[in-house]
C-alpha positions as CSV (number, residue, x, y, z in Angstrom):
1,M,0.0,0.0,0.0
2,I,2.8,2.4,0.9
3,I,4.8,1.4,-2.2
4,E,1.9,2.3,-4.4
5,G,1.6,5.7,-2.8
6,V,5.3,6.3,-3.3
7,K,5.0,5.3,-6.9
8,L,2.1,7.6,-7.4
9,M,4.0,10.5,-5.8
10,V,7.1,9.9,-7.9
11,I,5.0,9.7,-11.1
12,G,3.2,12.9,-10.2
13,M,6.3,14.8,-9.4
14,A,8.0,13.6,-12.6
15,I,5.0,14.8,-14.6
16,V,5.1,18.2,-12.9
17,Y,8.9,18.5,-13.5
18,V,8.5,17.6,-17.2
19,F,5.7,20.1,-17.5
20,L,7.8,22.9,-15.9
21,I,10.7,22.1,-18.2
22,V,8.5,22.2,-21.3
23,L,7.0,25.5,-20.0
24,M,10.5,27.0,-19.5
25,F,11.6,26.1,-23.0
26,S,8.4,27.4,-24.5
27,V,8.9,30.8,-22.7
28,M,12.5,31.0,-23.8
29,L,11.5,30.2,-27.4
30,S,8.8,32.8,-27.5
31,A,11.2,35.3,-26.0
32,R,13.6,34.7,-28.9
33,L,10.8,34.8,-31.5
34,F,9.2,38.0,-30.3
35,K,12.3,39.8,-29.2
36,D,12.2,42.5,-31.9
37,S,8.5,42.8,-32.3
38,G,8.1,45.4,-29.5
39,A,10.9,47.7,-30.8
40,G,8.5,50.2,-32.6
41,A,5.8,50.2,-30.0
42,S,6.9,53.3,-28.1
43,A,7.2,55.6,-31.1
44,G,4.5,58.0,-29.9
45,P,5.2,61.2,-28.0
46,V,6.0,60.8,-24.3
47,T,3.8,62.8,-21.9
48,P,5.6,64.5,-19.0
49,V,5.1,63.2,-15.5
50,K,2.9,65.5,-13.3
51,S,4.7,67.4,-10.5
52,R,4.1,66.1,-7.0
53,R,4.5,69.6,-5.5
54,N,0.8,70.2,-5.6
55,V,0.1,67.1,-3.5
56,T,1.9,68.2,-0.4
57,P,-0.6,70.9,0.7
58,V,-3.4,68.4,0.2
59,I,-1.8,65.7,2.3
60,A,-1.0,68.3,5.0
61,A,-4.7,69.4,5.1
62,A,-5.9,65.8,5.2
63,V,-3.5,65.0,8.2
64,K,-4.7,68.2,10.0
65,A,-8.4,67.3,9.5
66,Y,-7.7,63.7,10.7
67,R,-5.9,64.9,13.8
68,T,-8.7,67.4,14.5
69,K,-11.3,64.7,14.2
70,R,-9.4,62.3,16.3
71,A,-8.9,64.9,19.0
72,G,-12.7,65.6,19.0
73,D,-13.5,61.9,19.1
74,S,-11.3,61.1,22.1
75,S,-12.8,63.8,24.3
76,S,-16.3,62.4,23.9
């Protein structure tokens, strides 16, 4: 009974191992096949990243409002 379980375990692990090897080779093959296909994808104009300077006052106001609310809740 134990021997049959060990056989089943070994067969299952071998199947998973073979599947992972096949998957690895298929990913490597597709990487080689499609290596140059994405070269012209970013030909459009690049938009500048928005400045984060405008976020600081908003965060400060939110923290102040939170602390004011917490101070009001704790005194109740």
